[in-house]
Each structure stands twice: as C-alpha cells, then as structure tokens.
One Martini backbone bead per residue (centre of mass of N, CA, C, O) as a GRO file, in nm:
protein
   74
    1UNK     BB    1   0.094   0.038   0.025
    2UNK     BB    2   0.039   0.362  -0.078
    3UNK     BB    3   0.132   0.717  -0.025
    4UNK     BB    4  -0.010   1.019  -0.119
    5UNK     BB    5   0.047   1.370  -0.153
    6UNK     BB    6  -0.188   1.653  -0.095
    7UNK     BB    7  -0.184   2.011  -0.140
    8UNK     BB    8  -0.489   2.231  -0.067
    9UNK     BB    9  -0.450   2.498   0.114
   10UNK     BB   10  -0.478   2.715  -0.150
   11UNK     BB   11  -0.756   2.617  -0.208
   12UNK     BB   12  -1.087   2.628  -0.358
   13UNK     BB   13  -1.395   2.594  -0.399
   14UNK     BB   14  -1.405   2.320  -0.613
   15UNK     BB   15  -1.090   2.244  -0.634
   16UNK     BB   16  -1.043   2.053  -0.400
   17UNK     BB   17  -1.197   1.803  -0.523
   18UNK     BB   18  -1.079   1.794  -0.802
   19UNK     BB   19  -0.786   1.731  -0.711
   20UNK     BB   20  -0.855   1.483  -0.546
   21UNK     BB   21  -0.983   1.313  -0.772
   22UNK     BB   22  -0.738   1.308  -0.962
   23UNK     BB   23  -0.551   1.164  -0.757
   24UNK     BB   24  -0.729   0.910  -0.714
   25UNK     BB   25  -0.717   0.814  -1.018
   26UNK     BB   26  -0.388   0.755  -1.002
   27UNK     BB   27  -0.439   0.539  -0.800
   28UNK     BB   28  -0.452   0.248  -0.641
   29UNK     BB   29  -0.606   0.004  -0.512
   30UNK     BB   30  -0.540   0.055  -0.156
   31UNK     BB   31  -0.447   0.323  -0.169
   32UNK     BB   32  -0.333   0.644  -0.045
   33UNK     BB   33  -0.454   0.975   0.039
   34UNK     BB   34  -0.291   1.271   0.144
   35UNK     BB   35  -0.472   1.550   0.269
   36UNK     BB   36  -0.420   1.895   0.267
   37UNK     BB   37  -0.629   2.119   0.461
   38UNK     BB   38  -0.881   2.339   0.543
   39UNK     BB   39  -1.089   2.487   0.717
   40UNK     BB   40  -1.418   2.430   0.630
   41UNK     BB   41  -1.514   2.358   0.327
   42UNK     BB   42  -1.293   2.146   0.270
   43UNK     BB   43  -1.344   1.976   0.533
   44UNK     BB   44  -1.645   1.920   0.467
   45UNK     BB   45  -1.632   1.814   0.153
   46UNK     BB   46  -1.409   1.606   0.090
   47UNK     BB   47  -1.488   1.364   0.273
   48UNK     BB   48  -1.786   1.345   0.189
   49UNK     BB   49  -1.745   1.306  -0.119
   50UNK     BB   50  -1.563   1.061  -0.107
   51UNK     BB   51  -1.768   0.874   0.033
   52UNK     BB   52  -1.996   0.905  -0.184
   53UNK     BB   53  -1.777   0.774  -0.407
   54UNK     BB   54  -1.642   0.511  -0.234
   55UNK     BB   55  -1.447   0.605  -0.037
   56UNK     BB   56  -1.207   0.583   0.234
   57UNK     BB   57  -1.219   0.741   0.541
   58UNK     BB   58  -0.970   0.702   0.782
   59UNK     BB   59  -0.880   1.015   0.848
   60UNK     BB   60  -0.886   1.309   1.081
   61UNK     BB   61  -0.635   1.567   1.127
   62UNK     BB   62  -0.482   1.795   1.327
   63UNK     BB   63  -0.165   1.963   1.248
   64UNK     BB   64  -0.226   2.294   1.215
   65UNK     BB   65  -0.442   2.475   1.321
   66UNK     BB   66  -0.614   2.500   1.001
   67UNK     BB   67  -0.475   2.215   0.946
   68UNK     BB   68  -0.552   1.915   0.765
   69UNK     BB   69  -0.563   1.550   0.766
   70UNK     BB   70  -0.660   1.332   0.499
   71UNK     BB   71  -0.740   0.988   0.472
   72UNK     BB   72  -0.765   0.814   0.155
   73UNK     BB   73  -0.911   0.526   0.024
   74UNK     BB   74  -0.937   0.333  -0.282
   0.00000   0.00000   0.00000
C-alpha cells in the first residue's frame, strides 16, 4: 500500500475536490491519498464527497492550527 500526498491548503472550493478526485484517479485500489486542507468548506466537503463516491475516509487529523490531514483510501 502506497500513500501519496496532496496539499490543497491554498485551493478553494470547488477546486479542492476536483484536485482530490484527480489524484485519487491516479492511484491504485488499496493505496491512500493524504490530503492537506484547511478548516471550513474544504474540510467539510472533501471527506464527505469522497465517502459519497465510494472512497474510504480513514482519518481526519488536525496537524497545525487550521490545517488538517485527511487520509482517503481508494
């Protein structure tokens, strides 16, 4: 199992999930995507939308102030 990192802390919706989705499409089933994002809309929407599309949201952790790490398994 590999883990790829995606930093979307400077992005705004809807680009946050667009970039997440593109990264998820590039990885193999069983691999994980580590997404760094900010509190608010990205934190609300990216995990929810990923789960709705059949991906597994493994964890959501606060790593620094308003920056969170979301681990999504394909």
